[in-house]
N, CA, C, O and the ligand as a Tripos MOL2 file, in Angstrom:
@<TRIPOS>MOLECULE
protein
  297   295    75     0     0
PROTEIN
NO_CHARGES

@<TRIPOS>ATOM
      1 N         123.7080   -5.3210   60.3230 N.3       1 MET1
      2 CA        122.3720   -5.7280   60.0160 C.3       1 MET1
      3 C         122.2250   -6.3390   58.6260 C.2       1 MET1
      4 O         122.9090   -5.9630   57.6730 O.2       1 MET1
      5 N         121.2830   -7.3170   58.5520 N.am      2 PRO2
      6 CA        121.1890   -8.0570   57.3290 C.3       2 PRO2
      7 C         120.4350   -7.3400   56.2110 C.2       2 PRO2
      8 O         119.4220   -6.6810   56.4390 O.2       2 PRO2
      9 N         120.9600   -7.4900   55.0040 N.am      3 LEU3
     10 CA        120.3680   -7.0040   53.7260 C.3       3 LEU3
     11 C         119.1730   -8.0170   53.5220 C.2       3 LEU3
     12 O         119.3510   -9.2120   53.7560 O.2       3 LEU3
     13 N         117.9640   -7.5370   53.0890 N.am      4 VAL4
     14 CA        116.9260   -8.3460   52.9860 C.3       4 VAL4
     15 C         116.3710   -8.1490   51.4920 C.2       4 VAL4
     16 O         116.4000   -7.0500   50.9380 O.2       4 VAL4
     17 N         115.8890   -9.2490   50.9210 N.am      5 ASP5
     18 CA        115.2970   -9.1030   49.4400 C.3       5 ASP5
     19 C         113.8980   -8.3630   49.5140 C.2       5 ASP5
     20 O         113.1300   -8.5780   50.4520 O.2       5 ASP5
     21 N         113.6250   -7.5640   48.5820 N.am      6 GLY6
     22 CA        112.3550   -6.8370   48.4310 C.3       6 GLY6
     23 C         111.9830   -6.5480   47.0240 C.2       6 GLY6
     24 O         112.8470   -6.7140   46.1630 O.2       6 GLY6
     25 N         110.7830   -6.1270   46.6830 N.am      7 GLU7
     26 CA        110.3870   -5.7880   45.4890 C.3       7 GLU7
     27 C         109.6030   -4.4310   45.6660 C.2       7 GLU7
     28 O         108.7310   -4.3080   46.5260 O.2       7 GLU7
     29 N         109.9210   -3.5400   44.9040 N.am      8 VAL8
     30 CA        109.2330   -2.1590   45.0180 C.3       8 VAL8
     31 C         107.8690   -2.1350   44.3400 C.2       8 VAL8
     32 O         107.7690   -2.3390   43.1300 O.2       8 VAL8
     33 N         106.8580   -1.8940   45.0920 N.am      9 LEU9
     34 CA        105.4970   -1.7340   44.5690 C.3       9 LEU9
     35 C         104.9610   -0.2910   44.4200 C.2       9 LEU9
     36 O         104.0310    0.0010   43.6690 O.2       9 LEU9
     37 N         105.6100    0.5590   45.1800 N.am     10 LYS10
     38 CA        105.0480    1.8960   45.0540 C.3      10 LYS10
     39 C         106.1360    2.9000   45.6740 C.2      10 LYS10
     40 O         106.7970    2.5420   46.6490 O.2      10 LYS10
     41 N         106.2960    4.0620   45.1390 N.am     11 VAL11
     42 CA        107.3250    4.9720   45.6080 C.3      11 VAL11
     43 C         106.6490    6.3430   45.7630 C.2      11 VAL11
     44 O         106.1320    6.8770   44.7820 O.2      11 VAL11
     45 N         106.6430    6.8890   46.9040 N.am     12 ASP12
     46 CA        106.2890    8.3460   47.0250 C.3      12 ASP12
     47 C         107.3870    9.1600   47.5860 C.2      12 ASP12
     48 O         107.5330    9.3270   48.7970 O.2      12 ASP12
     49 N         108.2170    9.7040   46.6040 N.am     13 ALA13
     50 CA        109.3530   10.3090   46.8890 C.3      13 ALA13
     51 C         109.1810   11.6540   47.7080 C.2      13 ALA13
     52 O         110.0470   12.0070   48.5080 O.2      13 ALA13
     53 N         108.0620   12.3720   47.4860 N.am     14 ALA14
     54 CA        107.6570   13.4650   48.1280 C.3      14 ALA14
     55 C         107.5070   13.4010   49.6050 C.2      14 ALA14
     56 O         107.8760   14.3050   50.3550 O.2      14 ALA14
     57 N         106.9080   12.2110   50.0190 N.am     15 ARG15
     58 CA        106.6060   11.9620   51.4090 C.3      15 ARG15
     59 C         107.6670   11.0930   52.0230 C.2      15 ARG15
     60 O         107.6740   10.9350   53.2430 O.2      15 ARG15
     61 N         108.5860   10.5070   51.2350 N.am     16 GLY16
     62 CA        109.4790    9.6210   51.7530 C.3      16 GLY16
     63 C         109.0000    8.2890   52.2280 C.2      16 GLY16
     64 O         109.3350    7.7950   53.3040 O.2      16 GLY16
     65 N         108.1240    7.6880   51.2800 N.am     17 LEU17
     66 CA        107.5090    6.4070   51.6310 C.3      17 LEU17
     67 C         107.7560    5.4810   50.4580 C.2      17 LEU17
     68 O         107.8410    5.8700   49.2940 O.2      17 LEU17
     69 N         107.8630    4.2290   50.8570 N.am     18 VAL18
     70 CA        107.9910    3.2190   49.8060 C.3      18 VAL18
     71 C         107.1230    1.9990   50.2020 C.2      18 VAL18
     72 O         107.0250    1.7180   51.3960 O.2      18 VAL18
     73 N         106.5130    1.2910   49.3020 N.am     19 VAL19
     74 CA        105.8680   -0.0130   49.5810 C.3      19 VAL19
     75 C         106.6660   -1.1310   49.0610 C.2      19 VAL19
     76 O         106.9970   -1.1740   47.8760 O.2      19 VAL19
     77 N         106.9970   -2.0690   49.9440 N.am     20 LEU20
     78 CA        107.8960   -3.1640   49.4960 C.3      20 LEU20
     79 C         107.2180   -4.4690   49.7530 C.2      20 LEU20
     80 O         106.6220   -4.6380   50.8170 O.2      20 LEU20
     81 N         107.2710   -5.3710   48.8700 N.am     21 LYS21
     82 CA        106.9600   -6.7230   49.1640 C.3      21 LYS21
     83 C         108.3760   -7.3260   49.7640 C.2      21 LYS21
     84 O         109.3710   -7.3890   49.0420 O.2      21 LYS21
     85 N         108.3890   -7.7030   50.9460 N.am     22 HIS22
     86 CA        109.7550   -8.2020   51.5400 C.3      22 HIS22
     87 C         109.7650   -9.4670   51.9660 C.2      22 HIS22
     88 O         108.7570  -10.0840   52.3100 O.2      22 HIS22
     89 N         110.9740   -9.9300   51.9590 N.am     23 GLY23
     90 CA        111.2230  -11.3200   52.5670 C.3      23 GLY23
     91 C         111.3030  -11.1740   53.9900 C.2      23 GLY23
     92 O         111.0060  -10.1240   54.5590 O.2      23 GLY23
     93 N         111.7470  -12.3380   54.6500 N.am     24 ASP24
     94 CA        111.9080  -12.4100   56.0260 C.3      24 ASP24
     95 C         112.6980  -11.2770   56.6530 C.2      24 ASP24
     96 O         113.7670  -10.9690   56.1260 O.2      24 ASP24
     97 N         112.2780  -10.6370   57.7150 N.am     25 LEU25
     98 CA        112.9350   -9.4900   58.2020 C.3      25 LEU25
     99 C         113.2100   -9.8180   59.7750 C.2      25 LEU25
    100 O         112.4970   -9.3770   60.6760 O.2      25 LEU25
    101 N         114.2910  -10.6140   59.9660 N.am     26 PRO26
    102 CA        114.4760  -11.1020   61.3600 C.3      26 PRO26
    103 C         114.5530  -10.0590   62.3980 C.2      26 PRO26
    104 O         114.0820  -10.2120   63.5250 O.2      26 PRO26
    105 N         115.2030   -8.9130   61.9640 N.am     27 ASN27
    106 CA        115.4310   -7.9020   63.1450 C.3      27 ASN27
    107 C         114.2060   -7.1900   63.4010 C.2      27 ASN27
    108 O         114.1720   -6.5670   64.4620 O.2      27 ASN27
    109 N         113.1570   -7.1470   62.6280 N.am     28 LEU28
    110 CA        111.8450   -6.6380   63.0100 C.3      28 LEU28
    111 C         110.8380   -7.7460   63.3670 C.2      28 LEU28
    112 O         109.6730   -7.4830   63.6640 O.2      28 LEU28
    113 N         111.3570   -9.0470   63.3240 N.am     29 ALA29
    114 CA        110.4020  -10.2400   63.7000 C.3      29 ALA29
    115 C         109.3070  -10.2450   62.7920 C.2      29 ALA29
    116 O         108.1830  -10.4810   63.2370 O.2      29 ALA29
    117 N         109.5000   -9.9880   61.4260 N.am     30 MET30
    118 CA        108.5240  -10.1650   60.3740 C.3      30 MET30
    119 C         108.6950  -11.1050   59.3590 C.2      30 MET30
    120 O         109.7270  -11.2460   58.7020 O.2      30 MET30
    121 N         107.5840  -11.7970   59.2350 N.am     31 PRO31
    122 CA        107.6000  -12.8050   57.9960 C.3      31 PRO31
    123 C         107.5020  -12.1090   56.7160 C.2      31 PRO31
    124 O         107.1950  -10.9170   56.7320 O.2      31 PRO31
    125 N         107.7130  -12.6750   55.6660 N.am     32 PRO32
    126 CA        107.4240  -11.9850   54.4120 C.3      32 PRO32
    127 C         106.0690  -11.4870   54.2440 C.2      32 PRO32
    128 O         105.0950  -12.1600   54.5820 O.2      32 PRO32
    129 N         105.9700  -10.2470   53.6950 N.am     33 MET33
    130 CA        104.6740   -9.5160   53.5870 C.3      33 MET33
    131 C         104.9310   -8.3110   52.6730 C.2      33 MET33
    132 O         106.0690   -8.0280   52.2990 O.2      33 MET33
    133 N         103.7870   -7.5740   52.3040 N.am     34 THR34
    134 CA        103.8700   -6.3390   51.6470 C.3      34 THR34
    135 C         103.4120   -5.2480   52.5620 C.2      34 THR34
    136 O         102.3230   -5.2980   53.1340 O.2      34 THR34
    137 N         104.2930   -4.2240   52.6960 N.am     35 MET35
    138 CA        103.8170   -3.1900   53.6000 C.3      35 MET35
    139 C         104.6670   -1.8640   53.0860 C.2      35 MET35
    140 O         105.5600   -1.8470   52.2390 O.2      35 MET35
    141 N         104.1440   -0.7980   53.8210 N.am     36 GLY36
    142 CA        104.7480    0.4870   53.5800 C.3      36 GLY36
    143 C         105.9730    0.7380   54.5560 C.2      36 GLY36
    144 O         105.9960    0.1800   55.6530 O.2      36 GLY36
    145 N         106.8910    1.5020   54.1840 N.am     37 PHE37
    146 CA        107.9960    1.9530   55.0830 C.3      37 PHE37
    147 C         108.2890    3.4280   54.8830 C.2      37 PHE37
    148 O         108.1950    3.9760   53.7850 O.2      37 PHE37
    149 N         108.6190    3.9860   55.9030 N.am     38 GLU38
    150 CA        109.3620    5.3520   55.7740 C.3      38 GLU38
    151 C         110.7780    5.1660   55.2400 C.2      38 GLU38
    152 O         111.3180    4.0740   55.4140 O.2      38 GLU38
    153 N         111.4030    6.1150   54.6240 N.am     39 VAL39
    154 CA        112.8060    6.0650   54.4110 C.3      39 VAL39
    155 C         113.5830    6.9240   55.2110 C.2      39 VAL39
    156 O         113.0640    7.9840   55.5590 O.2      39 VAL39
    157 N         114.8290    6.6400   55.5960 N.am     40 ALA40
    158 CA        115.6650    7.4930   56.5100 C.3      40 ALA40
    159 C         116.0090    8.7660   55.7660 C.2      40 ALA40
    160 O         116.1790    9.7790   56.4450 O.2      40 ALA40
    161 N         116.1220    8.8290   54.5370 N.am     41 GLU41
    162 CA        116.3450    9.9950   53.7480 C.3      41 GLU41
    163 C         115.6810    9.9380   52.2620 C.2      41 GLU41
    164 O         115.9280    9.0310   51.4670 O.2      41 GLU41
    165 N         114.9390   10.8620   52.0340 N.am     42 LYS42
    166 CA        114.1700   10.9550   50.8190 C.3      42 LYS42
    167 C         114.9540   10.6240   49.6360 C.2      42 LYS42
    168 O         114.4510    9.9560   48.7330 O.2      42 LYS42
    169 N         116.2420   11.0810   49.5790 N.am     43 ALA43
    170 CA        117.1860   10.9900   48.4900 C.3      43 ALA43
    171 C         117.4300    9.4830   48.1590 C.2      43 ALA43
    172 O         117.8490    9.1670   47.0450 O.2      43 ALA43
    173 N         117.1680    8.5500   49.1260 N.am     44 MET44
    174 CA        117.3880    7.1170   48.8670 C.3      44 MET44
    175 C         116.3230    6.6320   47.8260 C.2      44 MET44
    176 O         116.4600    5.5110   47.3360 O.2      44 MET44
    177 N         115.3530    7.3620   47.4960 N.am     45 LEU45
    178 CA        114.3210    6.8530   46.6750 C.3      45 LEU45
    179 C         114.6520    7.2940   45.1500 C.2      45 LEU45
    180 O         113.9630    6.8530   44.2300 O.2      45 LEU45
    181 N         115.6240    8.0930   44.9400 N.am     46 THR46
    182 CA        115.8850    8.4820   43.5650 C.3      46 THR46
    183 C         116.3820    7.3330   42.6440 C.2      46 THR46
    184 O         116.2320    7.3530   41.4230 O.2      46 THR46
    185 N         117.0070    6.2960   43.3530 N.am     47 ASP47
    186 CA        117.7090    5.2520   42.7070 C.3      47 ASP47
    187 C         116.8370    3.9630   42.4530 C.2      47 ASP47
    188 O         117.2870    3.0070   41.8210 O.2      47 ASP47
    189 N         115.6020    3.9900   42.9640 N.am     48 ILE48
    190 CA        114.7430    2.9300   42.8210 C.3      48 ILE48
    191 C         113.3980    3.3130   42.1950 C.2      48 ILE48
    192 O         112.9170    4.4410   42.3030 O.2      48 ILE48
    193 N         112.8390    2.3290   41.5530 N.am     49 LYS49
    194 CA        111.5280    2.5990   40.9270 C.3      49 LYS49
    195 C         110.5640    1.3880   41.0380 C.2      49 LYS49
    196 O         110.9970    0.3170   41.4630 O.2      49 LYS49
    197 N         109.3300    1.5240   40.6830 N.am     50 VAL50
    198 CA        108.3380    0.5570   40.8580 C.3      50 VAL50
    199 C         108.8350   -0.6840   39.9040 C.2      50 VAL50
    200 O         109.3030   -0.4720   38.7850 O.2      50 VAL50
    201 N         108.7000   -1.8980   40.4120 N.am     51 GLY51
    202 CA        109.1690   -3.0450   39.7420 C.3      51 GLY51
    203 C         110.5170   -3.5250   39.9960 C.2      51 GLY51
    204 O         110.8510   -4.6560   39.6420 O.2      51 GLY51
    205 N         111.3840   -2.6550   40.6460 N.am     52 ASP52
    206 CA        112.7340   -2.9950   40.9260 C.3      52 ASP52
    207 C         112.7450   -4.1580   42.1470 C.2      52 ASP52
    208 O         112.0500   -4.1850   43.1630 O.2      52 ASP52
    209 N         113.6320   -4.9740   41.7580 N.am     53 LYS53
    210 CA        113.9810   -6.0080   42.8610 C.3      53 LYS53
    211 C         115.1970   -5.2120   43.7320 C.2      53 LYS53
    212 O         116.1000   -4.5720   43.1940 O.2      53 LYS53
    213 N         115.0550   -5.3590   44.9580 N.am     54 VAL54
    214 CA        116.0400   -4.5490   45.8420 C.3      54 VAL54
    215 C         116.5500   -5.4430   46.8660 C.2      54 VAL54
    216 O         116.0510   -6.5260   47.1700 O.2      54 VAL54
    217 N         117.6750   -4.8610   47.4210 N.am     55 ARG55
    218 CA        118.2320   -5.4660   48.7580 C.3      55 ARG55
    219 C         118.0750   -4.2540   49.7100 C.2      55 ARG55
    220 O         118.4010   -3.1390   49.3030 O.2      55 ARG55
    221 N         117.5980   -4.4230   50.9390 N.am     56 PHE56
    222 CA        117.4680   -3.3160   51.7780 C.3      56 PHE56
    223 C         117.7480   -3.7870   53.2900 C.2      56 PHE56
    224 O         117.8250   -4.9650   53.6380 O.2      56 PHE56
    225 N         117.8850   -2.6970   54.1090 N.am     57 GLN57
    226 CA        117.9020   -2.9050   55.5900 C.3      57 GLN57
    227 C         116.7290   -1.9930   56.0350 C.2      57 GLN57
    228 O         116.4050   -0.9560   55.4550 O.2      57 GLN57
    229 N         116.1210   -2.5210   57.1600 N.am     58 ALA58
    230 CA        115.0390   -1.6240   57.7810 C.3      58 ALA58
    231 C         115.2970   -1.8730   59.3380 C.2      58 ALA58
    232 O         115.8730   -2.8430   59.8280 O.2      58 ALA58
    233 N         114.6890   -0.6770   60.0690 N.am     59 GLU59
    234 CA        114.7800   -0.7880   61.5220 C.3      59 GLU59
    235 C         113.5410    0.0530   61.9840 C.2      59 GLU59
    236 O         112.8950    0.7870   61.2360 O.2      59 GLU59
    237 N         113.3040   -0.1430   63.2730 N.am     60 MET60
    238 CA        112.1430    0.7970   63.8550 C.3      60 MET60
    239 C         112.7790    2.0820   64.3200 C.2      60 MET60
    240 O         113.7040    2.0520   65.1320 O.2      60 MET60
    241 N         112.2980    3.2360   63.8160 N.am     61 ARG61
    242 CA        112.7470    4.4500   64.1610 C.3      61 ARG61
    243 C         111.4970    5.3500   64.6060 C.2      61 ARG61
    244 O         110.6070    5.5800   63.7870 O.2      61 ARG61
    245 N         111.4390    5.8510   65.8950 N.am     62 ASN62
    246 CA        110.2510    6.6040   66.2970 C.3      62 ASN62
    247 C         109.0130    5.6780   66.2350 C.2      62 ASN62
    248 O         107.9060    6.1970   66.0950 O.2      62 ASN62
    249 N         109.1270    4.4550   66.3210 N.am     63 GLY63
    250 CA        107.9510    3.5140   66.2090 C.3      63 GLY63
    251 C         107.5550    3.2010   64.8090 C.2      63 GLY63
    252 O         106.5430    2.5290   64.6090 O.2      63 GLY63
    253 N         108.3070    3.6570   63.7990 N.am     64 LYS64
    254 CA        107.9430    3.3380   62.4180 C.3      64 LYS64
    255 C         108.9870    2.6380   61.6830 C.2      64 LYS64
    256 O         110.1780    2.9470   61.7230 O.2      64 LYS64
    257 N         108.4070    1.5230   60.8980 N.am     65 ALA65
    258 CA        109.3360    0.7790   60.1970 C.3      65 ALA65
    259 C         110.1000    1.7200   59.1910 C.2      65 ALA65
    260 O         109.4240    2.4420   58.4590 O.2      65 ALA65
    261 N         111.3840    1.7470   59.1230 N.am     66 THR66
    262 CA        112.0510    2.6710   58.3880 C.3      66 THR66
    263 C         113.3300    1.9500   57.5360 C.2      66 THR66
    264 O         114.1280    1.1960   58.0940 O.2      66 THR66
    265 N         113.3930    2.2740   56.1990 N.am     67 VAL67
    266 CA        114.3190    1.6430   55.4420 C.3      67 VAL67
    267 C         115.5760    2.5770   55.6350 C.2      67 VAL67
    268 O         115.4690    3.7770   55.3820 O.2      67 VAL67
    269 N         116.6530    2.0920   56.0390 N.am     68 THR68
    270 CA        117.9670    2.6410   56.2830 C.3      68 THR68
    271 C         119.0170    2.6260   55.2350 C.2      68 THR68
    272 O         119.9900    3.3800   55.2030 O.2      68 THR68
    273 N         118.7140    1.6600   54.3510 N.am     69 GLU69
    274 CA        119.6980    1.3740   53.2080 C.3      69 GLU69
    275 C         118.8760    0.6310   52.1040 C.2      69 GLU69
    276 O         118.2150   -0.3450   52.4570 O.2      69 GLU69
    277 N         118.8680    1.0020   50.8570 N.am     70 VAL70
    278 CA        118.3080    0.1350   49.7990 C.3      70 VAL70
    279 C         119.1270    0.3870   48.4810 C.2      70 VAL70
    280 O         119.5600    1.4780   48.1110 O.2      70 VAL70
    281 N         119.2540   -0.7680   47.8670 N.am     71 MET71
    282 CA        119.9110   -0.7850   46.5110 C.3      71 MET71
    283 C         119.3040   -1.6740   45.5160 C.2      71 MET71
    284 O         118.8210   -2.7390   45.9000 O.2      71 MET71
    285 N         119.2790   -1.3540   44.3020 N.am     72 PRO72
    286 CA        118.7270   -2.2180   43.3000 C.3      72 PRO72
    287 C         119.5400   -3.5370   43.2020 C.2      72 PRO72
    288 O         120.7690   -3.4830   43.2630 O.2      72 PRO72
    289 N         118.8880   -4.7260   43.0510 N.am     73 ARG73
    290 CA        119.5700   -6.0450   43.0050 C.3      73 ARG73
    291 C         119.7040   -6.4130   41.6010 C.2      73 ARG73
    292 O         118.7230   -6.5420   40.8690 O.2      73 ARG73
    293 N         120.9650   -6.5930   41.1990 N.am     74 ARG74
    294 CA        121.0850   -6.8950   39.8530 C.3      74 ARG74
    295 C         121.7790   -8.2370   39.5600 C.2      74 ARG74
    296 O         121.9410   -8.6070   38.3980 O.2      74 ARG74
    297 CU        106.5620   -6.2700   57.0470 Cu       75 CU75
@<TRIPOS>BOND
     1     1     2 1
     2     2     3 1
     3     3     4 2
     4     3     5 am
     5     5     6 1
     6     6     7 1
     7     7     8 2
     8     7     9 am
     9     9    10 1
    10    10    11 1
    11    11    12 2
    12    11    13 am
    13    13    14 1
    14    14    15 1
    15    15    16 2
    16    15    17 am
    17    17    18 1
    18    18    19 1
    19    19    20 2
    20    19    21 am
    21    21    22 1
    22    22    23 1
    23    23    24 2
    24    23    25 am
    25    25    26 1
    26    26    27 1
    27    27    28 2
    28    27    29 am
    29    29    30 1
    30    30    31 1
    31    31    32 2
    32    31    33 am
    33    33    34 1
    34    34    35 1
    35    35    36 2
    36    35    37 am
    37    37    38 1
    38    38    39 1
    39    39    40 2
    40    39    41 am
    41    41    42 1
    42    42    43 1
    43    43    44 2
    44    43    45 am
    45    45    46 1
    46    46    47 1
    47    47    48 2
    48    47    49 am
    49    49    50 1
    50    50    51 1
    51    51    52 2
    52    51    53 am
    53    53    54 1
    54    54    55 1
    55    55    56 2
    56    55    57 am
    57    57    58 1
    58    58    59 1
    59    59    60 2
    60    59    61 am
    61    61    62 1
    62    62    63 1
    63    63    64 2
    64    63    65 am
    65    65    66 1
    66    66    67 1
    67    67    68 2
    68    67    69 am
    69    69    70 1
    70    70    71 1
    71    71    72 2
    72    71    73 am
    73    73    74 1
    74    74    75 1
    75    75    76 2
    76    75    77 am
    77    77    78 1
    78    78    79 1
    79    79    80 2
    80    79    81 am
    81    81    82 1
    82    82    83 1
    83    83    84 2
    84    83    85 am
    85    85    86 1
    86    86    87 1
    87    87    88 2
    88    87    89 am
    89    89    90 1
    90    90    91 1
    91    91    92 2
    92    91    93 am
    93    93    94 1
    94    94    95 1
    95    95    96 2
    96    95    97 am
    97    97    98 1
    98    98    99 1
    99    99   100 2
   100    99   101 am
   101   101   102 1
   102   102   103 1
   103   103   104 2
   104   103   105 am
   105   105   106 1
   106   106   107 1
   107   107   108 2
   108   107   109 am
   109   109   110 1
   110   110   111 1
   111   111   112 2
   112   111   113 am
   113   113   114 1
   114   114   115 1
   115   115   116 2
   116   115   117 am
   117   117   118 1
   118   118   119 1
   119   119   120 2
   120   119   121 am
   121   121   122 1
   122   122   123 1
   123   123   124 2
   124   123   125 am
   125   125   126 1
   126   126   127 1
   127   127   128 2
   128   127   129 am
   129   129   130 1
   130   130   131 1
   131   131   132 2
   132   131   133 am
   133   133   134 1
   134   134   135 1
   135   135   136 2
   136   135   137 am
   137   137   138 1
   138   138   139 1
   139   139   140 2
   140   139   141 am
   141   141   142 1
   142   142   143 1
   143   143   144 2
   144   143   145 am
   145   145   146 1
   146   146   147 1
   147   147   148 2
   148   147   149 am
   149   149   150 1
   150   150   151 1
   151   151   152 2
   152   151   153 am
   153   153   154 1
   154   154   155 1
   155   155   156 2
   156   155   157 am
   157   157   158 1
   158   158   159 1
   159   159   160 2
   160   159   161 am
   161   161   162 1
   162   162   163 1
   163   163   164 2
   164   163   165 am
   165   165   166 1
   166   166   167 1
   167   167   168 2
   168   167   169 am
   169   169   170 1
   170   170   171 1
   171   171   172 2
   172   171   173 am
   173   173   174 1
   174   174   175 1
   175   175   176 2
   176   175   177 am
   177   177   178 1
   178   178   179 1
   179   179   180 2
   180   179   181 am
   181   181   182 1
   182   182   183 1
   183   183   184 2
   184   183   185 am
   185   185   186 1
   186   186   187 1
   187   187   188 2
   188   187   189 am
   189   189   190 1
   190   190   191 1
   191   191   192 2
   192   191   193 am
   193   193   194 1
   194   194   195 1
   195   195   196 2
   196   195   197 am
   197   197   198 1
   198   198   199 1
   199   199   200 2
   200   199   201 am
   201   201   202 1
   202   202   203 1
   203   203   204 2
   204   203   205 am
   205   205   206 1
   206   206   207 1
   207   207   208 2
   208   207   209 am
   209   209   210 1
   210   210   211 1
   211   211   212 2
   212   211   213 am
   213   213   214 1
   214   214   215 1
   215   215   216 2
   216   215   217 am
   217   217   218 1
   218   218   219 1
   219   219   220 2
   220   219   221 am
   221   221   222 1
   222   222   223 1
   223   223   224 2
   224   223   225 am
   225   225   226 1
   226   226   227 1
   227   227   228 2
   228   227   229 am
   229   229   230 1
   230   230   231 1
   231   231   232 2
   232   231   233 am
   233   233   234 1
   234   234   235 1
   235   235   236 2
   236   235   237 am
   237   237   238 1
   238   238   239 1
   239   239   240 2
   240   239   241 am
   241   241   242 1
   242   242   243 1
   243   243   244 2
   244   243   245 am
   245   245   246 1
   246   246   247 1
   247   247   248 2
   248   247   249 am
   249   249   250 1
   250   250   251 1
   251   251   252 2
   252   251   253 am
   253   253   254 1
   254   254   255 1
   255   255   256 2
   256   255   257 am
   257   257   258 1
   258   258   259 1
   259   259   260 2
   260   259   261 am
   261   261   262 1
   262   262   263 1
   263   263   264 2
   264   263   265 am
   265   265   266 1
   266   266   267 1
   267   267   268 2
   268   267   269 am
   269   269   270 1
   270   270   271 1
   271   271   272 2
   272   271   273 am
   273   273   274 1
   274   274   275 1
   275   275   276 2
   276   275   277 am
   277   277   278 1
   278   278   279 1
   279   279   280 2
   280   279   281 am
   281   281   282 1
   282   282   283 1
   283   283   284 2
   284   283   285 am
   285   285   286 1
   286   286   287 1
   287   287   288 2
   288   287   289 am
   289   289   290 1
   290   290   291 1
   291   291   292 2
   292   291   293 am
   293   293   294 1
   294   294   295 1
   295   295   296 2
@<TRIPOS>SUBSTRUCTURE
     1 MET1         2 RESIDUE 1 A MET
     2 PRO2         6 RESIDUE 1 A PRO
     3 LEU3        10 RESIDUE 1 A LEU
     4 VAL4        14 RESIDUE 1 A VAL
     5 ASP5        18 RESIDUE 1 A ASP
     6 GLY6        22 RESIDUE 1 A GLY
     7 GLU7        26 RESIDUE 1 A GLU
     8 VAL8        30 RESIDUE 1 A VAL
     9 LEU9        34 RESIDUE 1 A LEU
    10 LYS10       38 RESIDUE 1 A LYS
    11 VAL11       42 RESIDUE 1 A VAL
    12 ASP12       46 RESIDUE 1 A ASP
    13 ALA13       50 RESIDUE 1 A ALA
    14 ALA14       54 RESIDUE 1 A ALA
    15 ARG15       58 RESIDUE 1 A ARG
    16 GLY16       62 RESIDUE 1 A GLY
    17 LEU17       66 RESIDUE 1 A LEU
    18 VAL18       70 RESIDUE 1 A VAL
    19 VAL19       74 RESIDUE 1 A VAL
    20 LEU20       78 RESIDUE 1 A LEU
    21 LYS21       82 RESIDUE 1 A LYS
    22 HIS22       86 RESIDUE 1 A HIS
    23 GLY23       90 RESIDUE 1 A GLY
    24 ASP24       94 RESIDUE 1 A ASP
    25 LEU25       98 RESIDUE 1 A LEU
    26 PRO26      102 RESIDUE 1 A PRO
    27 ASN27      106 RESIDUE 1 A ASN
    28 LEU28      110 RESIDUE 1 A LEU
    29 ALA29      114 RESIDUE 1 A ALA
    30 MET30      118 RESIDUE 1 A MET
    31 PRO31      122 RESIDUE 1 A PRO
    32 PRO32      126 RESIDUE 1 A PRO
    33 MET33      130 RESIDUE 1 A MET
    34 THR34      134 RESIDUE 1 A THR
    35 MET35      138 RESIDUE 1 A MET
    36 GLY36      142 RESIDUE 1 A GLY
    37 PHE37      146 RESIDUE 1 A PHE
    38 GLU38      150 RESIDUE 1 A GLU
    39 VAL39      154 RESIDUE 1 A VAL
    40 ALA40      158 RESIDUE 1 A ALA
    41 GLU41      162 RESIDUE 1 A GLU
    42 LYS42      166 RESIDUE 1 A LYS
    43 ALA43      170 RESIDUE 1 A ALA
    44 MET44      174 RESIDUE 1 A MET
    45 LEU45      178 RESIDUE 1 A LEU
    46 THR46      182 RESIDUE 1 A THR
    47 ASP47      186 RESIDUE 1 A ASP
    48 ILE48      190 RESIDUE 1 A ILE
    49 LYS49      194 RESIDUE 1 A LYS
    50 VAL50      198 RESIDUE 1 A VAL
    51 GLY51      202 RESIDUE 1 A GLY
    52 ASP52      206 RESIDUE 1 A ASP
    53 LYS53      210 RESIDUE 1 A LYS
    54 VAL54      214 RESIDUE 1 A VAL
    55 ARG55      218 RESIDUE 1 A ARG
    56 PHE56      222 RESIDUE 1 A PHE
    57 GLN57      226 RESIDUE 1 A GLN
    58 ALA58      230 RESIDUE 1 A ALA
    59 GLU59      234 RESIDUE 1 A GLU
    60 MET60      238 RESIDUE 1 A MET
    61 ARG61      242 RESIDUE 1 A ARG
    62 ASN62      246 RESIDUE 1 A ASN
    63 GLY63      250 RESIDUE 1 A GLY
    64 LYS64      254 RESIDUE 1 A LYS
    65 ALA65      258 RESIDUE 1 A ALA
    66 THR66      262 RESIDUE 1 A THR
    67 VAL67      266 RESIDUE 1 A VAL
    68 THR68      270 RESIDUE 1 A THR
    69 GLU69      274 RESIDUE 1 A GLU
    70 VAL70      278 RESIDUE 1 A VAL
    71 MET71      282 RESIDUE 1 A MET
    72 PRO72      286 RESIDUE 1 A PRO
    73 ARG73      290 RESIDUE 1 A ARG
    74 ARG74      294 RESIDUE 1 A ARG
    75 CU75       297 GROUP 0 **** ****
């Protein structure tokens, strides 16, 4: 699965939610937009903070757009 560029706009570590301004997401058939995602594991949010540029993967899980991998882009 492709890694996609994103920017972190909001992190809710307690709920396992992140808002990303994301680039093209071909596997979800999404154009660039800003939206909220679930994360596969809450621990994924400890390494990222608001304002970070990231690379990430997302897929649909139980009908929800879910980030399965995310890392800061440096
Ligand atoms: Cu989207």
